[in-house]
C-alpha positions as CSV (number, residue, x, y, z in Angstrom):
1,X,10.7,-15.3,-22.3
2,X,7.3,-14.0,-21.1
3,X,7.8,-11.3,-18.5
4,X,6.0,-11.8,-15.2
5,X,5.9,-9.0,-12.6
6,X,5.9,-9.9,-8.9
7,X,6.8,-6.5,-7.4
8,X,4.7,-4.6,-4.8
9,X,4.3,-1.6,-7.1
10,X,4.0,-1.3,-10.0
11,X,1.8,-4.4,-10.1
12,X,0.3,-6.1,-13.1
13,X,-2.5,-4.2,-15.0
14,X,-5.5,-6.2,-16.3
15,X,-6.0,-6.2,-20.1
16,X,-9.4,-4.6,-19.9
17,X,-8.0,-1.7,-17.8
18,X,-5.2,-1.1,-20.4
19,X,-7.8,-1.1,-23.2
20,X,-9.9,1.5,-21.4
21,X,-6.8,3.7,-21.0
22,X,-5.9,3.2,-24.7
23,X,-9.2,4.8,-25.9
24,X,-9.0,8.3,-27.5
25,X,-8.4,11.0,-24.9
26,X,-11.3,13.2,-23.7
27,X,-11.3,16.6,-22.1
28,X,-11.3,16.8,-18.3
29,X,-13.8,19.7,-18.1
30,X,-16.8,18.2,-19.8
31,X,-19.7,16.1,-18.6
32,X,-18.4,12.8,-20.0
33,X,-15.3,13.0,-17.8
34,X,-17.2,14.3,-14.8
35,X,-19.6,11.4,-15.0
36,X,-16.6,9.0,-14.9
37,X,-15.1,10.9,-12.0
38,X,-18.3,10.9,-10.1
39,X,-18.5,7.1,-10.4
40,X,-14.8,6.8,-9.3
41,X,-15.6,8.9,-6.2
42,X,-18.4,6.6,-5.2
43,X,-16.4,3.4,-5.9
44,X,-13.5,4.7,-3.8
45,X,-15.9,5.2,-0.9
46,X,-16.8,1.5,-1.3
47,X,-13.1,0.5,-1.4
48,X,-12.2,2.5,1.7
49,X,-15.4,1.6,3.5
50,X,-16.3,5.3,4.1
51,X,-19.1,7.8,3.5
52,X,-16.5,10.6,3.5
53,X,-14.8,12.0,0.4
54,X,-11.8,10.2,-1.2
55,X,-9.9,12.7,-3.4
56,X,-8.0,11.7,-6.5
57,X,-4.6,13.4,-6.9
58,X,-2.2,13.2,-9.8
59,X,0.9,12.2,-8.0
60,X,2.4,9.2,-6.3
61,X,1.3,7.9,-2.9
62,X,4.1,9.9,-1.4
63,X,2.5,13.0,-2.8
64,X,-0.7,12.1,-1.0
65,X,1.3,11.7,2.3
66,X,2.9,15.1,1.8
67,X,-0.5,16.7,1.0
68,X,-1.9,15.3,4.2
69,X,0.9,16.5,6.5
70,X,1.1,20.0,4.8
71,X,-2.7,20.4,4.8
72,X,-3.3,19.5,8.4
73,X,-0.3,20.7,10.4
74,X,1.9,23.7,10.8
75,X,5.4,24.5,12.2
76,X,5.7,23.4,15.8
77,X,2.9,20.8,15.8
78,X,4.1,17.6,17.5
79,X,3.5,14.5,15.5
80,X,4.2,10.9,16.5
81,X,5.5,8.6,13.7
82,X,6.4,4.9,13.7
83,X,9.6,3.9,11.8
84,X,9.6,0.2,11.2
85,X,10.7,0.4,7.6
86,X,11.4,2.6,4.6
87,X,7.9,4.0,4.4
88,X,7.3,4.5,8.1
89,X,10.6,6.4,7.9
90,X,9.1,8.6,5.2
91,X,6.4,9.8,7.6
92,X,9.1,11.1,9.9
93,X,10.9,12.8,7.0
94,X,7.8,14.7,6.0
95,X,6.9,15.7,9.5
96,X,10.4,17.1,10.2
97,X,10.1,19.2,7.0
98,X,6.6,20.6,7.7
99,X,6.4,20.8,11.5
100,X,10.0,20.3,12.8
101,X,8.6,18.5,15.8
102,X,8.6,14.8,15.2
103,X,8.5,12.1,17.9
104,X,9.8,9.1,15.9
105,X,9.4,5.7,17.4
106,X,12.0,3.4,15.8
107,X,11.2,-0.3,15.9
108,X,13.0,-3.3,14.5
109,X,12.4,-3.8,10.8
110,X,10.1,-6.8,10.3
111,X,8.1,-6.1,13.5
112,X,4.8,-4.2,14.0
113,X,4.2,-1.7,16.8
114,X,1.8,-2.8,19.5
115,X,-1.3,-0.9,20.6
116,X,0.2,-0.9,24.1
117,X,3.3,1.0,22.9
118,X,1.1,3.5,21.0
119,X,-0.7,4.1,24.2
120,X,2.5,4.7,26.1
121,X,3.7,7.2,23.5
122,X,0.5,9.1,23.8
123,X,0.8,9.1,27.6
124,X,4.4,10.4,27.2
125,X,3.3,13.1,24.6
126,X,-0.3,14.1,25.5
127,X,0.2,17.3,23.3
128,X,0.7,15.3,20.1
129,X,-1.7,16.5,17.4
130,X,-1.2,13.5,15.1
131,X,-0.1,9.9,14.9
132,X,1.3,8.5,11.6
133,X,1.1,4.8,11.1
134,X,1.8,2.3,8.3
135,X,-0.7,-0.5,7.6
136,X,1.5,-2.6,5.3
137,X,5.2,-1.7,5.4
138,X,6.2,-2.5,1.8
139,X,9.9,-2.6,2.6
140,X,9.6,-5.4,5.1
141,X,6.4,-7.2,4.2
142,X,5.0,-6.4,7.7
143,X,1.4,-5.6,8.6
144,X,0.2,-3.6,11.6
145,X,-3.1,-4.2,13.4
146,X,-4.5,-0.8,12.4
147,X,-7.9,-1.4,13.9
148,X,-6.3,-2.0,17.3
149,X,-3.9,0.9,16.9
150,X,-6.7,3.3,16.0
151,X,-8.7,2.1,19.1
152,X,-5.7,2.7,21.3
153,X,-5.2,6.2,20.0
154,X,-8.9,7.1,20.2
155,X,-9.1,6.0,23.9
156,X,-6.3,8.4,24.9
157,X,-6.1,11.3,22.6
158,X,-7.8,13.5,20.1
159,X,-4.7,13.3,17.8
160,X,-5.4,12.9,14.1
161,X,-4.7,9.4,12.8
162,X,-2.9,9.3,9.5
163,X,-2.6,5.8,7.8
164,X,-0.3,4.9,5.0
165,X,-2.5,2.3,3.3
166,X,-0.5,2.4,0.1
167,X,0.1,-1.4,-0.1
168,X,-2.8,-2.3,2.3
169,X,-5.9,-1.0,0.6
170,X,-7.3,-3.8,-1.5
171,X,-5.2,-6.4,0.3
172,X,-6.1,-6.0,4.0
173,X,-9.4,-5.5,5.6
174,X,-9.9,-1.8,6.2
175,X,-12.8,0.2,7.5
176,X,-12.0,3.9,7.4
177,X,-15.2,5.1,9.2
178,X,-15.6,2.3,11.7
179,X,-12.0,2.3,12.8
180,X,-11.8,6.1,13.3
181,X,-9.0,7.0,10.9
182,X,-8.7,10.6,9.8
183,X,-6.5,10.2,6.7
184,X,-5.8,7.1,4.6
185,X,-3.7,7.1,1.4
186,X,-3.1,4.6,-1.3
187,X,-1.6,4.7,-4.7
188,X,-2.9,3.6,-8.1
189,X,0.0,1.1,-8.8
190,X,-0.7,-1.2,-5.9
191,X,-4.0,-3.0,-5.0
192,X,-5.8,-0.9,-7.6
193,X,-4.1,-2.7,-10.5
194,X,-3.1,0.5,-12.3
195,X,0.1,2.2,-13.6
196,X,1.7,4.7,-11.2
197,X,0.5,8.3,-11.2
198,X,-2.5,8.6,-8.8
199,X,-2.8,9.1,-5.1
200,X,-6.2,8.4,-3.4
201,X,-6.7,10.1,-0.1
202,X,-9.7,9.4,2.2
203,X,-10.4,12.4,4.6
204,X,-12.6,12.2,7.7
205,X,-15.1,14.9,8.7
206,X,-12.8,16.0,11.5
207,X,-9.8,16.3,9.2
208,X,-12.0,18.2,6.7
209,X,-12.9,20.8,9.3
210,X,-9.2,21.4,10.1
211,X,-8.3,21.6,6.5
212,X,-11.1,24.2,5.7
213,X,-10.9,26.3,8.9
214,X,-7.3,26.4,10.1
215,X,-4.3,28.2,8.8
216,X,-1.5,25.9,7.7
217,X,1.5,25.6,5.5
218,X,1.8,27.6,2.3
219,X,0.6,25.2,-0.4
220,X,-0.2,25.2,-4.1
221,X,-0.5,21.9,-5.9
222,X,-0.5,19.4,-3.0
223,X,-3.4,21.0,-1.3
224,X,-6.2,18.9,0.2
225,X,-8.3,22.1,0.6
226,X,-8.3,22.6,-3.1
227,X,-8.8,18.9,-3.8
228,X,-11.9,18.8,-1.5
229,X,-13.4,21.9,-3.0
230,X,-13.1,20.4,-6.5
231,X,-14.3,17.0,-5.3
232,X,-17.6,18.5,-4.2
233,X,-18.5,19.2,-7.8
234,X,-16.9,16.0,-9.2
235,X,-14.0,18.0,-10.6
236,X,-10.2,18.4,-9.9
237,X,-8.3,21.5,-9.1
238,X,-5.7,21.0,-11.8
239,X,-5.4,19.0,-15.0
240,X,-5.7,15.3,-13.9
241,X,-4.2,12.2,-15.4
242,X,-7.3,11.6,-17.5
243,X,-6.4,8.2,-19.0
244,X,-5.4,6.9,-15.5
245,X,-8.7,8.0,-14.0
246,X,-10.5,6.3,-16.9
247,X,-8.5,3.1,-16.2
248,X,-9.2,3.5,-12.4
249,X,-12.9,3.5,-13.2
250,X,-12.5,0.1,-14.9
251,X,-10.4,-1.3,-12.1
252,X,-12.8,-0.2,-9.3
253,X,-15.7,-1.8,-11.2
254,X,-13.7,-5.0,-11.2
255,X,-13.1,-4.8,-7.5
256,X,-16.8,-4.1,-6.9
257,X,-17.8,-7.1,-9.0
258,X,-15.5,-9.4,-7.0
259,X,-16.7,-7.9,-3.7
260,X,-14.3,-6.2,-1.3
261,X,-14.6,-9.0,1.3
262,X,-13.6,-11.6,-1.4
263,X,-10.7,-9.3,-2.5
264,X,-9.4,-9.3,1.1
265,X,-9.9,-13.1,1.3
266,X,-8.1,-13.7,-2.0
267,X,-5.0,-11.7,-0.8
268,X,-4.9,-13.6,2.5
269,X,-5.0,-16.9,0.7
270,X,-2.4,-16.0,-1.9
271,X,-0.1,-14.6,0.8
272,X,-0.5,-17.7,3.0
273,X,0.3,-20.1,0.1
274,X,3.3,-18.1,-0.9
275,X,4.8,-18.2,2.6
276,X,4.2,-22.0,2.8
277,X,5.9,-22.5,-0.6
278,X,9.0,-20.5,0.4
279,X,9.3,-22.3,3.7
280,X,9.0,-25.7,2.0
281,X,12.0,-24.7,-0.1
282,X,14.0,-24.1,3.1
283,X,13.8,-20.3,3.0
284,X,13.0,-18.2,6.1
285,X,10.4,-15.5,6.3
286,X,11.6,-12.0,7.3
287,X,8.6,-10.5,9.1
288,X,7.0,-11.7,12.3
289,X,3.7,-10.0,11.3
290,X,3.5,-10.8,7.6
291,X,1.5,-8.7,5.1
292,X,-1.1,-10.0,2.7
293,X,0.3,-7.7,0.0
294,X,4.0,-8.7,-0.1
295,X,6.1,-11.5,1.4
296,X,9.7,-10.7,2.5
297,X,12.1,-13.7,2.5
298,X,15.7,-14.1,3.6
299,X,17.9,-15.1,0.7
300,X,19.0,-18.8,0.9
301,X,22.3,-19.3,2.7
302,X,25.2,-18.9,0.3
303,X,23.1,-17.3,-2.4
304,X,24.3,-14.0,-4.1
305,X,21.5,-11.5,-4.6
306,X,22.7,-10.3,-8.0
307,X,23.0,-13.8,-9.4
308,X,19.6,-14.9,-7.8
309,X,17.8,-11.9,-9.3
310,X,19.5,-12.2,-12.7
311,X,18.6,-15.9,-12.8
312,X,15.0,-15.2,-12.0
313,X,14.6,-12.3,-14.3
314,X,16.7,-13.2,-17.4
315,X,16.4,-16.9,-17.4
316,X,12.9,-17.3,-16.0
317,X,11.2,-14.0,-16.8
318,X,10.2,-13.2,-13.2
319,X,10.8,-9.8,-11.6
320,X,10.7,-9.6,-7.8
321,X,11.8,-6.7,-5.5
322,X,15.1,-6.4,-3.6
323,X,15.6,-5.6,0.0
324,X,16.1,-1.9,1.0
325,X,18.7,-0.1,3.1
326,X,20.5,-2.5,5.5
327,X,18.7,-5.4,4.0
328,X,19.6,-4.8,0.4
329,X,21.2,-8.0,-0.9
330,X,19.9,-10.0,2.2
331,X,16.2,-10.3,1.6
332,X,13.9,-10.3,-1.4
333,X,10.2,-9.4,-1.7
334,X,7.4,-11.2,-3.6
335,X,4.1,-9.3,-4.4
336,X,0.7,-10.9,-4.4
337,X,-1.0,-7.5,-4.5
338,X,-3.7,-6.7,-7.0
339,X,-4.2,-8.7,-10.2
340,X,-3.0,-12.1,-9.1
341,X,-4.7,-15.5,-8.7
342,X,-3.8,-19.0,-7.6
343,X,-2.0,-20.0,-10.8
344,X,0.2,-16.9,-10.6
345,X,1.5,-18.1,-7.2
346,X,2.2,-21.6,-8.7
347,X,4.0,-20.0,-11.6
348,X,6.1,-17.9,-9.2
349,X,7.0,-20.8,-7.0
350,X,8.0,-22.9,-10.1
351,X,10.2,-20.0,-11.2
352,X,11.8,-19.9,-7.8
353,X,12.5,-23.6,-7.9
354,X,14.1,-23.4,-11.4
355,X,16.3,-20.5,-10.3
356,X,17.5,-22.3,-7.2
357,X,18.3,-25.4,-9.2
358,X,20.2,-23.3,-11.8
359,X,22.2,-21.8,-8.9
360,X,22.9,-25.3,-7.5
361,X,21.3,-24.4,-4.1
362,X,20.0,-27.6,-2.6
363,X,16.3,-28.2,-2.1
364,X,13.7,-30.9,-2.8
365,X,12.4,-30.4,-6.3
366,X,8.6,-29.8,-6.3
367,X,8.5,-29.0,-2.6
368,X,7.5,-25.4,-3.0
369,X,5.0,-25.9,-5.8
370,X,3.5,-28.8,-3.9
371,X,3.1,-26.7,-0.8
372,X,1.3,-24.0,-2.7
373,X,-0.9,-26.4,-4.5
374,X,-1.9,-28.1,-1.2
375,X,-2.7,-24.8,0.4
376,X,-5.1,-23.9,-2.4
377,X,-6.7,-27.4,-2.4
378,X,-7.2,-27.1,1.3
379,X,-5.0,-30.1,2.2
């Protein structure tokens, strides 16, 4: 059985990217690698829509989040975080460790915070030095209107805006400079179509000033100050994941060739078709503000998660993601993030239909596949 990956990280890696990474290793302190890194730096600016540096760190996206908090804030600094899922929750955990002063706004999983509520939080806490938001909440398949959130923050406060863009960058429209973000983080294993191991962190001029000129937490490896200093000479402060960066060079060139606006549009179309297919099979969507990166769906009534997952994976070769925390065993998540096209969504929907039939869950055969096909044909 051919294996097909539909998880929101890791995501499928293109063959040409894997071939680039399989080439003989080169040393990271020589002109050949620095030339590659320079090109990566420029292409990351294109991806994030920024003129500011985007540093490459050898760690997961969570490492990038930790680097941002520890590089910008110190004990006692008040930070607002939005907890609408597992990864919004993570912002709060990091803030409590590094500043001990977290204003955590908990919202219902599957919903997105409104700009109006962000404004109210800032009015209630005018001394907040930062606001941490999540663009695409991976655990719930929920997207926030980051442009509107940034505007609401900027109207009321000088607080730094930190964006978890880990499953949003490359799937959702994002303009780092124009929207006024100060930090945005993504990971290599998401929309960048790479294996795990790299965090990419965009840093505004205002955030750079704070990083360079203010005294913060004791740091060593996860230091944006060190990363920025090395970035200026197209270098890294420590030994980087050389093969991953070489693969990233190839992946970024693929995204440039497609055009970032086309990449955003492709993800929107794939997500829309996936949602229509699931609904045509009688399944209900989990989020009221669905992401273009991942679709969260309630398990069909009477279905057992372990049996459903096993039928998909073992008998149909399809790997999807489970729900998390209170929704484990209640929802499942389908990725359309990164290296996917229309035929992938048709394959996924066909696999879902086969699995439902094997489990004797009633539905109209072909309804899901037909809905996806009609969406792509514009009918």
